[in-house]
N, CA, C and O atoms as a GROMACS GRO file, in nm:
protein
  476
    1UNK      N    1  -0.179   0.728   1.210
    1UNK     CA    2  -0.095   0.612   1.245
    1UNK      C    3   0.055   0.623   1.226
    1UNK      O    4   0.103   0.640   1.114
    2UNK      N    5   0.122   0.615   1.326
    2UNK     CA    6   0.264   0.638   1.333
    2UNK      C    7   0.336   0.509   1.237
    2UNK      O    8   0.294   0.394   1.252
    3UNK      N    9   0.440   0.536   1.144
    3UNK     CA   10   0.507   0.436   1.084
    3UNK      C   11   0.566   0.334   1.187
    3UNK      O   12   0.603   0.372   1.298
    4UNK      N   13   0.572   0.219   1.151
    4UNK     CA   14   0.635   0.113   1.227
    4UNK      C   15   0.781   0.075   1.167
    4UNK      O   16   0.808   0.081   1.047
    5UNK      N   17   0.865   0.037   1.261
    5UNK     CA   18   0.982  -0.017   1.212
    5UNK      C   19   0.977  -0.157   1.168
    5UNK      O   20   0.879  -0.224   1.203
    6UNK      N   21   1.063  -0.207   1.103
    6UNK     CA   22   1.059  -0.360   1.045
    6UNK      C   23   1.021  -0.457   1.153
    6UNK      O   24   0.937  -0.547   1.143
    7UNK      N   25   1.103  -0.424   1.270
    7UNK     CA   26   1.080  -0.529   1.379
    7UNK      C   27   0.956  -0.516   1.439
    7UNK      O   28   0.900  -0.621   1.468
    8UNK      N   29   0.884  -0.381   1.472
    8UNK     CA   30   0.768  -0.367   1.514
    8UNK      C   31   0.643  -0.424   1.425
    8UNK      O   32   0.540  -0.473   1.470
    9UNK      N   33   0.677  -0.406   1.282
    9UNK     CA   34   0.583  -0.479   1.188
    9UNK      C   35   0.573  -0.620   1.194
    9UNK      O   36   0.467  -0.683   1.182
   10UNK      N   37   0.706  -0.678   1.218
   10UNK     CA   38   0.718  -0.824   1.234
   10UNK      C   39   0.630  -0.866   1.367
   10UNK      O   40   0.560  -0.967   1.361
   11UNK      N   41   0.636  -0.793   1.478
   11UNK     CA   42   0.571  -0.829   1.605
   11UNK      C   43   0.419  -0.813   1.571
   11UNK      O   44   0.336  -0.897   1.607
   12UNK      N   45   0.388  -0.707   1.504
   12UNK     CA   46   0.239  -0.690   1.469
   12UNK      C   47   0.189  -0.801   1.394
   12UNK      O   48   0.078  -0.845   1.423
   13UNK      N   49   0.257  -0.852   1.300
   13UNK     CA   50   0.220  -0.971   1.229
   13UNK      C   51   0.173  -1.089   1.313
   13UNK      O   52   0.071  -1.156   1.297
   14UNK      N   53   0.274  -1.101   1.410
   14UNK     CA   54   0.253  -1.209   1.495
   14UNK      C   55   0.120  -1.184   1.612
   14UNK      O   56   0.042  -1.272   1.645
   15UNK      N   57   0.119  -1.072   1.653
   15UNK     CA   58  -0.006  -1.035   1.725
   15UNK      C   59  -0.151  -1.046   1.655
   15UNK      O   60  -0.255  -1.081   1.710
   16UNK      N   61  -0.131  -1.007   1.516
   16UNK     CA   62  -0.251  -1.034   1.420
   16UNK      C   63  -0.286  -1.187   1.424
   16UNK      O   64  -0.399  -1.229   1.447
   17UNK      N   65  -0.191  -1.256   1.402
   17UNK     CA   66  -0.199  -1.405   1.400
   17UNK      C   67  -0.263  -1.468   1.514
   17UNK      O   68  -0.363  -1.540   1.511
   18UNK      N   69  -0.187  -1.429   1.623
   18UNK     CA   70  -0.225  -1.499   1.756
   18UNK      C   71  -0.360  -1.426   1.830
   18UNK      O   72  -0.421  -1.484   1.920
   19UNK      N   73  -0.399  -1.295   1.781
   19UNK     CA   74  -0.495  -1.211   1.823
   19UNK      C   75  -0.483  -1.164   1.974
   19UNK      O   76  -0.526  -1.052   2.003
   20UNK      N   77  -0.430  -1.240   2.066
   20UNK     CA   78  -0.381  -1.194   2.206
   20UNK      C   79  -0.275  -1.289   2.244
   20UNK      O   80  -0.275  -1.408   2.213
   21UNK      N   81  -0.181  -1.224   2.316
   21UNK     CA   82  -0.052  -1.303   2.340
   21UNK      C   83   0.024  -1.222   2.465
   21UNK      O   84   0.021  -1.100   2.480
   22UNK      N   85   0.082  -1.302   2.536
   22UNK     CA   86   0.173  -1.266   2.643
   22UNK      C   87   0.312  -1.244   2.563
   22UNK      O   88   0.331  -1.301   2.455
   23UNK      N   89   0.401  -1.167   2.616
   23UNK     CA   90   0.533  -1.156   2.556
   23UNK      C   91   0.605  -1.295   2.516
   23UNK      O   92   0.662  -1.311   2.408
   24UNK      N   93   0.597  -1.387   2.613
   24UNK     CA   94   0.652  -1.508   2.598
   24UNK      C   95   0.605  -1.587   2.471
   24UNK      O   96   0.679  -1.654   2.399
   25UNK      N   97   0.472  -1.568   2.455
   25UNK     CA   98   0.411  -1.631   2.328
   25UNK      C   99   0.455  -1.565   2.209
   25UNK      O  100   0.470  -1.629   2.105
   26UNK      N  101   0.475  -1.448   2.216
   26UNK     CA  102   0.526  -1.365   2.082
   26UNK      C  103   0.660  -1.416   2.059
   26UNK      O  104   0.692  -1.455   1.948
   27UNK      N  105   0.745  -1.418   2.164
   27UNK     CA  106   0.893  -1.458   2.156
   27UNK      C  107   0.891  -1.597   2.092
   27UNK      O  108   0.971  -1.618   2.001
   28UNK      N  109   0.802  -1.700   2.133
   28UNK     CA  110   0.796  -1.845   2.070
   28UNK      C  111   0.780  -1.835   1.926
   28UNK      O  112   0.845  -1.918   1.862
   29UNK      N  113   0.706  -1.748   1.858
   29UNK     CA  114   0.667  -1.723   1.733
   29UNK      C  115   0.778  -1.675   1.642
   29UNK      O  116   0.781  -1.705   1.522
   30UNK      N  117   0.876  -1.595   1.705
   30UNK     CA  118   0.997  -1.548   1.635
   30UNK      C  119   1.102  -1.656   1.594
   30UNK      O  120   1.177  -1.715   1.672
   31UNK      N  121   1.096  -1.672   1.469
   31UNK     CA  122   1.185  -1.794   1.421
   31UNK      C  123   1.335  -1.752   1.400
   31UNK      O  124   1.422  -1.838   1.413
   32UNK      N  125   1.366  -1.636   1.370
   32UNK     CA  126   1.500  -1.592   1.337
   32UNK      C  127   1.540  -1.461   1.426
   32UNK      O  128   1.454  -1.382   1.465
   33UNK      N  129   1.660  -1.449   1.449
   33UNK     CA  130   1.698  -1.324   1.527
   33UNK      C  131   1.610  -1.288   1.648
   33UNK      O  132   1.553  -1.181   1.664
   34UNK      N  133   1.609  -1.409   1.741
   34UNK     CA  134   1.520  -1.368   1.838
   34UNK      C  135   1.570  -1.268   1.942
   34UNK      O  136   1.675  -1.288   2.002
   35UNK      N  137   1.491  -1.156   1.964
   35UNK     CA  138   1.530  -1.073   2.073
   35UNK      C  139   1.544  -1.118   2.208
   35UNK      O  140   1.486  -1.223   2.239
   36UNK      N  141   1.615  -1.051   2.299
   36UNK     CA  142   1.600  -1.072   2.432
   36UNK      C  143   1.453  -1.054   2.486
   36UNK      O  144   1.384  -0.969   2.428
   37UNK      N  145   1.402  -1.118   2.582
   37UNK     CA  146   1.273  -1.100   2.634
   37UNK      C  147   1.243  -0.959   2.667
   37UNK      O  148   1.132  -0.913   2.641
   38UNK      N  149   1.348  -0.879   2.729
   38UNK     CA  150   1.319  -0.755   2.770
   38UNK      C  151   1.308  -0.653   2.652
   38UNK      O  152   1.236  -0.553   2.648
   39UNK      N  153   1.390  -0.697   2.561
   39UNK     CA  154   1.396  -0.611   2.423
   39UNK      C  155   1.261  -0.627   2.355
   39UNK      O  156   1.206  -0.524   2.315
   40UNK      N  157   1.204  -0.740   2.338
   40UNK     CA  158   1.077  -0.779   2.290
   40UNK      C  159   0.961  -0.699   2.369
   40UNK      O  160   0.874  -0.637   2.308
   41UNK      N  161   0.965  -0.705   2.507
   41UNK     CA  162   0.885  -0.642   2.577
   41UNK      C  163   0.877  -0.484   2.550
   41UNK      O  164   0.770  -0.424   2.542
   42UNK      N  165   0.999  -0.423   2.536
   42UNK     CA  166   1.014  -0.294   2.493
   42UNK      C  167   0.946  -0.256   2.363
   42UNK      O  168   0.876  -0.154   2.356
   43UNK      N  169   0.967  -0.346   2.253
   43UNK     CA  170   0.906  -0.329   2.130
   43UNK      C  171   0.757  -0.332   2.153
   43UNK      O  172   0.690  -0.243   2.100
   44UNK      N  173   0.695  -0.426   2.227
   44UNK     CA  174   0.560  -0.425   2.243
   44UNK      C  175   0.503  -0.302   2.314
   44UNK      O  176   0.393  -0.256   2.283
   45UNK      N  177   0.572  -0.252   2.401
   45UNK     CA  178   0.522  -0.125   2.471
   45UNK      C  179   0.541  -0.019   2.374
   45UNK      O  180   0.460   0.074   2.379
   46UNK      N  181   0.635  -0.013   2.282
   46UNK     CA  182   0.649   0.102   2.190
   46UNK      C  183   0.513   0.101   2.094
   46UNK      O  184   0.456   0.204   2.057
   47UNK      N  185   0.474  -0.029   2.062
   47UNK     CA  186   0.361  -0.048   1.980
   47UNK      C  187   0.230  -0.001   2.052
   47UNK      O  188   0.136   0.049   1.990
   48UNK      N  189   0.230  -0.019   2.182
   48UNK     CA  190   0.115   0.036   2.264
   48UNK      C  191   0.140   0.190   2.252
   48UNK      O  192   0.044   0.261   2.224
   49UNK      N  193   0.256   0.241   2.269
   49UNK     CA  194   0.256   0.395   2.274
   49UNK      C  195   0.210   0.454   2.130
   49UNK      O  196   0.146   0.559   2.121
   50UNK      N  197   0.244   0.386   2.031
   50UNK     CA  198   0.200   0.417   1.897
   50UNK      C  199   0.060   0.393   1.867
   50UNK      O  200   0.013   0.434   1.760
   51UNK      N  201  -0.020   0.324   1.959
   51UNK     CA  202  -0.154   0.310   1.931
   51UNK      C  203  -0.194   0.192   1.864
   51UNK      O  204  -0.312   0.179   1.831
   52UNK      N  205  -0.100   0.096   1.837
   52UNK     CA  206  -0.133  -0.022   1.770
   52UNK      C  207  -0.177  -0.140   1.851
   52UNK      O  208  -0.241  -0.228   1.793
   53UNK      N  209  -0.149  -0.151   1.979
   53UNK     CA  210  -0.196  -0.254   2.064
   53UNK      C  211  -0.233  -0.206   2.203
   53UNK      O  212  -0.196  -0.097   2.246
   54UNK      N  213  -0.304  -0.288   2.268
   54UNK     CA  214  -0.337  -0.254   2.408
   54UNK      C  215  -0.344  -0.392   2.482
   54UNK      O  216  -0.337  -0.496   2.416
   55UNK      N  217  -0.358  -0.394   2.613
   55UNK     CA  218  -0.335  -0.513   2.690
   55UNK      C  219  -0.448  -0.516   2.800
   55UNK      O  220  -0.512  -0.418   2.840
   56UNK      N  221  -0.459  -0.649   2.842
   56UNK     CA  222  -0.526  -0.681   2.959
   56UNK      C  223  -0.430  -0.724   3.067
   56UNK      O  224  -0.346  -0.812   3.043
   57UNK      N  225  -0.439  -0.665   3.190
   57UNK     CA  226  -0.347  -0.696   3.300
   57UNK      C  227  -0.396  -0.805   3.372
   57UNK      O  228  -0.515  -0.820   3.402
   58UNK      N  229  -0.293  -0.890   3.405
   58UNK     CA  230  -0.320  -1.009   3.498
   58UNK      C  231  -0.204  -0.993   3.605
   58UNK      O  232  -0.092  -1.040   3.588
   59UNK      N  233  -0.238  -0.928   3.708
   59UNK     CA  234  -0.133  -0.890   3.802
   59UNK      C  235  -0.024  -0.814   3.739
   59UNK      O  236  -0.049  -0.710   3.678
   60UNK      N  237   0.101  -0.864   3.750
   60UNK     CA  238   0.218  -0.794   3.700
   60UNK      C  239   0.243  -0.825   3.561
   60UNK      O  240   0.338  -0.769   3.507
   61UNK      N  241   0.166  -0.914   3.489
   61UNK     CA  242   0.184  -0.956   3.356
   61UNK      C  243   0.074  -0.888   3.271
   61UNK      O  244  -0.031  -0.846   3.320
   62UNK      N  245   0.109  -0.879   3.136
   62UNK     CA  246   0.008  -0.830   3.040
   62UNK      C  247  -0.005  -0.911   2.919
   62UNK      O  248   0.089  -0.966   2.862
   63UNK      N  249  -0.130  -0.914   2.883
   63UNK     CA  250  -0.168  -0.998   2.763
   63UNK      C  251  -0.208  -0.888   2.663
   63UNK      O  252  -0.306  -0.816   2.683
   64UNK      N  253  -0.128  -0.878   2.554
   64UNK     CA  254  -0.150  -0.775   2.442
   64UNK      C  255  -0.232  -0.824   2.325
   64UNK      O  256  -0.232  -0.943   2.293
   65UNK      N  257  -0.292  -0.745   2.271
   65UNK     CA  258  -0.385  -0.760   2.149
   65UNK      C  259  -0.381  -0.649   2.056
   65UNK      O  260  -0.370  -0.536   2.104
   66UNK      N  261  -0.389  -0.664   1.936
   66UNK     CA  262  -0.404  -0.559   1.839
   66UNK      C  263  -0.516  -0.475   1.848
   66UNK      O  264  -0.624  -0.528   1.874
   67UNK      N  265  -0.508  -0.340   1.830
   67UNK     CA  266  -0.629  -0.250   1.826
   67UNK      C  267  -0.635  -0.186   1.679
   67UNK      O  268  -0.731  -0.122   1.637
   68UNK      N  269  -0.518  -0.212   1.607
   68UNK     CA  270  -0.533  -0.177   1.468
   68UNK      C  271  -0.552  -0.288   1.385
   68UNK      O  272  -0.467  -0.375   1.398
   69UNK      N  273  -0.639  -0.308   1.306
   69UNK     CA  274  -0.662  -0.429   1.219
   69UNK      C  275  -0.537  -0.441   1.120
   69UNK      O  276  -0.472  -0.342   1.088
   70UNK      N  277  -0.507  -0.574   1.072
   70UNK     CA  278  -0.428  -0.584   0.960
   70UNK      C  279  -0.458  -0.517   0.828
   70UNK      O  280  -0.376  -0.469   0.750
   71UNK      N  281  -0.593  -0.522   0.817
   71UNK     CA  282  -0.671  -0.453   0.687
   71UNK      C  283  -0.646  -0.300   0.703
   71UNK      O  284  -0.618  -0.235   0.603
   72UNK      N  285  -0.654  -0.246   0.814
   72UNK     CA  286  -0.640  -0.097   0.827
   72UNK      C  287  -0.492  -0.058   0.798
   72UNK      O  288  -0.458   0.036   0.727
   73UNK      N  289  -0.405  -0.147   0.865
   73UNK     CA  290  -0.251  -0.122   0.854
   73UNK      C  291  -0.217  -0.136   0.699
   73UNK      O  292  -0.140  -0.052   0.652
   74UNK      N  293  -0.265  -0.231   0.622
   74UNK     CA  294  -0.230  -0.270   0.494
   74UNK      C  295  -0.294  -0.163   0.398
   74UNK      O  296  -0.243  -0.136   0.289
   75UNK      N  297  -0.398  -0.110   0.442
   75UNK     CA  298  -0.447   0.000   0.350
   75UNK      C  299  -0.364   0.113   0.366
   75UNK      O  300  -0.322   0.168   0.265
   76UNK      N  301  -0.329   0.162   0.494
   76UNK     CA  302  -0.244   0.267   0.497
   76UNK      C  303  -0.106   0.263   0.438
   76UNK      O  304  -0.053   0.360   0.384
   77UNK      N  305  -0.047   0.136   0.454
   77UNK     CA  306   0.084   0.098   0.410
   77UNK      C  307   0.086   0.107   0.239
   77UNK      O  308   0.176   0.154   0.170
   78UNK      N  309  -0.018   0.057   0.202
   78UNK     CA  310  -0.032   0.055   0.044
   78UNK      C  311  -0.050   0.204  -0.008
   78UNK      O  312   0.017   0.251  -0.099
   79UNK      N  313  -0.140   0.265   0.053
   79UNK     CA  314  -0.160   0.411   0.004
   79UNK      C  315  -0.039   0.491   0.020
   79UNK      O  316  -0.005   0.569  -0.068
   80UNK      N  317   0.034   0.475   0.136
   80UNK     CA  318   0.170   0.552   0.136
   80UNK      C  319   0.267   0.508   0.032
   80UNK      O  320   0.332   0.589  -0.034
   81UNK      N  321   0.276   0.374   0.017
   81UNK     CA  322   0.371   0.314  -0.073
   81UNK      C  323   0.345   0.368  -0.222
   81UNK      O  324   0.437   0.411  -0.291
   82UNK      N  325   0.207   0.363  -0.267
   82UNK     CA  326   0.177   0.417  -0.384
   82UNK      C  327   0.189   0.561  -0.401
   82UNK      O  328   0.215   0.604  -0.514
   83UNK      N  329   0.175   0.636  -0.312
   83UNK     CA  330   0.192   0.780  -0.305
   83UNK      C  331   0.349   0.818  -0.314
   83UNK      O  332   0.395   0.906  -0.386
   84UNK      N  333   0.418   0.737  -0.229
   84UNK     CA  334   0.570   0.783  -0.235
   84UNK      C  335   0.650   0.723  -0.352
   84UNK      O  336   0.750   0.784  -0.391
   85UNK      N  337   0.612   0.609  -0.410
   85UNK     CA  338   0.698   0.537  -0.501
   85UNK      C  339   0.627   0.540  -0.642
   85UNK      O  340   0.696   0.528  -0.742
   86UNK      N  341   0.504   0.553  -0.650
   86UNK     CA  342   0.442   0.546  -0.793
   86UNK      C  343   0.360   0.672  -0.822
   86UNK      O  344   0.266   0.672  -0.901
   87UNK      N  345   0.403   0.777  -0.754
   87UNK     CA  346   0.336   0.906  -0.798
   87UNK      C  347   0.182   0.901  -0.797
   87UNK      O  348   0.108   0.948  -0.883
   88UNK      N  349   0.143   0.833  -0.676
   88UNK     CA  350  -0.005   0.822  -0.657
   88UNK      C  351  -0.085   0.771  -0.777
   88UNK      O  352  -0.199   0.809  -0.802
   89UNK      N  353  -0.018   0.684  -0.849
   89UNK     CA  354  -0.078   0.627  -0.971
   89UNK      C  355  -0.082   0.469  -0.965
   89UNK      O  356   0.019   0.398  -0.963
   90UNK      N  357  -0.218   0.422  -0.961
   90UNK     CA  358  -0.230   0.274  -0.963
   90UNK      C  359  -0.190   0.210  -1.097
   90UNK      O  360  -0.156   0.092  -1.100
   91UNK      N  361  -0.195   0.284  -1.201
   91UNK     CA  362  -0.150   0.235  -1.340
   91UNK      C  363   0.000   0.208  -1.325
   91UNK      O  364   0.054   0.108  -1.370
   92UNK      N  365   0.066   0.310  -1.254
   92UNK     CA  366   0.227   0.287  -1.247
   92UNK      C  367   0.243   0.160  -1.159
   92UNK      O  368   0.332   0.084  -1.196
   93UNK      N  369   0.173   0.125  -1.050
   93UNK     CA  370   0.182   0.019  -0.978
   93UNK      C  371   0.173  -0.113  -1.071
   93UNK      O  372   0.257  -0.203  -1.071
   94UNK      N  373   0.068  -0.109  -1.139
   94UNK     CA  374   0.045  -0.234  -1.227
   94UNK      C  375   0.167  -0.250  -1.331
   94UNK      O  376   0.230  -0.355  -1.341
   95UNK      N  377   0.191  -0.139  -1.403
   95UNK     CA  378   0.299  -0.141  -1.495
   95UNK      C  379   0.427  -0.183  -1.434
   95UNK      O  380   0.504  -0.253  -1.499
   96UNK      N  381   0.456  -0.146  -1.310
   96UNK     CA  382   0.572  -0.192  -1.231
   96UNK      C  383   0.578  -0.337  -1.229
   96UNK      O  384   0.679  -0.402  -1.259
   97UNK      N  385   0.467  -0.386  -1.194
   97UNK     CA  386   0.463  -0.552  -1.175
   97UNK      C  387   0.453  -0.614  -1.303
   97UNK      O  388   0.492  -0.730  -1.313
   98UNK      N  389   0.406  -0.553  -1.406
   98UNK     CA  390   0.410  -0.609  -1.540
   98UNK      C  391   0.555  -0.625  -1.593
   98UNK      O  392   0.605  -0.724  -1.646
   99UNK      N  393   0.611  -0.507  -1.567
   99UNK     CA  394   0.758  -0.495  -1.617
   99UNK      C  395   0.844  -0.600  -1.559
   99UNK      O  396   0.925  -0.666  -1.622
  100UNK      N  397   0.816  -0.609  -1.422
  100UNK     CA  398   0.906  -0.692  -1.341
  100UNK      C  399   0.873  -0.847  -1.356
  100UNK      O  400   0.939  -0.936  -1.303
  101UNK      N  401   0.764  -0.866  -1.436
  101UNK     CA  402   0.724  -0.994  -1.462
  101UNK      C  403   0.675  -1.060  -1.343
  101UNK      O  404   0.701  -1.179  -1.326
  102UNK      N  405   0.597  -0.987  -1.249
  102UNK     CA  406   0.534  -1.027  -1.129
  102UNK      C  407   0.396  -1.051  -1.141
  102UNK      O  408   0.326  -1.099  -1.052
  103UNK      N  409   0.355  -1.014  -1.259
  103UNK     CA  410   0.205  -1.030  -1.272
  103UNK      C  411   0.181  -1.099  -1.405
  103UNK      O  412   0.249  -1.063  -1.501
  104UNK      N  413   0.095  -1.190  -1.419
  104UNK     CA  414   0.080  -1.249  -1.554
  104UNK      C  415  -0.044  -1.182  -1.633
  104UNK      O  416  -0.117  -1.100  -1.578
  105UNK      N  417  -0.060  -1.220  -1.758
  105UNK     CA  418  -0.169  -1.173  -1.858
  105UNK      C  419  -0.289  -1.217  -1.792
  105UNK      O  420  -0.379  -1.136  -1.772
  106UNK      N  421  -0.302  -1.349  -1.753
  106UNK     CA  422  -0.427  -1.394  -1.695
  106UNK      C  423  -0.467  -1.322  -1.566
  106UNK      O  424  -0.585  -1.299  -1.541
  107UNK      N  425  -0.367  -1.287  -1.481
  107UNK     CA  426  -0.395  -1.196  -1.374
  107UNK      C  427  -0.452  -1.069  -1.399
  107UNK      O  428  -0.552  -1.027  -1.340
  108UNK      N  429  -0.382  -1.002  -1.496
  108UNK     CA  430  -0.436  -0.878  -1.541
  108UNK      C  431  -0.566  -0.895  -1.579
  108UNK      O  432  -0.646  -0.813  -1.535
  109UNK      N  433  -0.609  -0.989  -1.656
  109UNK     CA  434  -0.737  -1.018  -1.709
  109UNK      C  435  -0.847  -1.021  -1.591
  109UNK      O  436  -0.957  -0.965  -1.594
  110UNK      N  437  -0.796  -1.095  -1.493
  110UNK     CA  438  -0.876  -1.105  -1.376
  110UNK      C  439  -0.900  -0.961  -1.312
  110UNK      O  440  -1.012  -0.927  -1.274
  111UNK      N  441  -0.799  -0.884  -1.302
  111UNK     CA  442  -0.816  -0.736  -1.247
  111UNK      C  443  -0.916  -0.674  -1.338
  111UNK      O  444  -1.011  -0.615  -1.286
  112UNK      N  445  -0.905  -0.678  -1.469
  112UNK     CA  446  -0.997  -0.603  -1.556
  112UNK      C  447  -1.136  -0.660  -1.536
  112UNK      O  448  -1.234  -0.585  -1.534
  113UNK      N  449  -1.147  -0.793  -1.520
  113UNK     CA  450  -1.296  -0.841  -1.484
  113UNK      C  451  -1.348  -0.793  -1.364
  113UNK      O  452  -1.468  -0.767  -1.354
  114UNK      N  453  -1.261  -0.778  -1.265
  114UNK     CA  454  -1.305  -0.731  -1.124
  114UNK      C  455  -1.347  -0.587  -1.132
  114UNK      O  456  -1.441  -0.547  -1.064
  115UNK      N  457  -1.280  -0.509  -1.212
  115UNK     CA  458  -1.312  -0.363  -1.235
  115UNK      C  459  -1.448  -0.352  -1.318
  115UNK      O  460  -1.538  -0.275  -1.286
  116UNK      N  461  -1.452  -0.432  -1.421
  116UNK     CA  462  -1.575  -0.434  -1.500
  116UNK      C  463  -1.707  -0.477  -1.430
  116UNK      O  464  -1.817  -0.428  -1.457
  117UNK      N  465  -1.684  -0.581  -1.330
  117UNK     CA  466  -1.801  -0.621  -1.267
  117UNK      C  467  -1.845  -0.519  -1.148
  117UNK      O  468  -1.955  -0.529  -1.095
  118UNK      N  469  -1.754  -0.423  -1.112
  118UNK     CA  470  -1.801  -0.339  -1.025
  118UNK      C  471  -1.876  -0.211  -1.061
  118UNK      O  472  -1.934  -0.134  -0.985
  119UNK      N  473  -1.862  -0.204  -1.206
  119UNK     CA  474  -1.935  -0.100  -1.264
  119UNK      C  475  -2.085  -0.112  -1.273
  119UNK      O  476  -2.151  -0.022  -1.325
   0.00000   0.00000   0.00000
């Protein structure tokens, strides 16, 4: 799976939400920094070239849909981030969030309970 740019990822989130959409539908969902229609069309075609979306043709217009699930992308993205930024250590990930006070003691206890219940 080829890495996505920030804009491509934003468009994928819209396509995952809509499930299938024409370029105009995607454009309507963009709240800030709306690209020109042709620019958006190019971004979506790039997503097709990268293997993230496909389409159904209706004459000259195309209805696009994701062929990579949000879950598959999330797994790849998280694994890459953990590998690149946390020395491939999930302990380092949790420690990072604990130090940044982004995770509470109760949440850590929930994680421990999840792990214990899987054994």
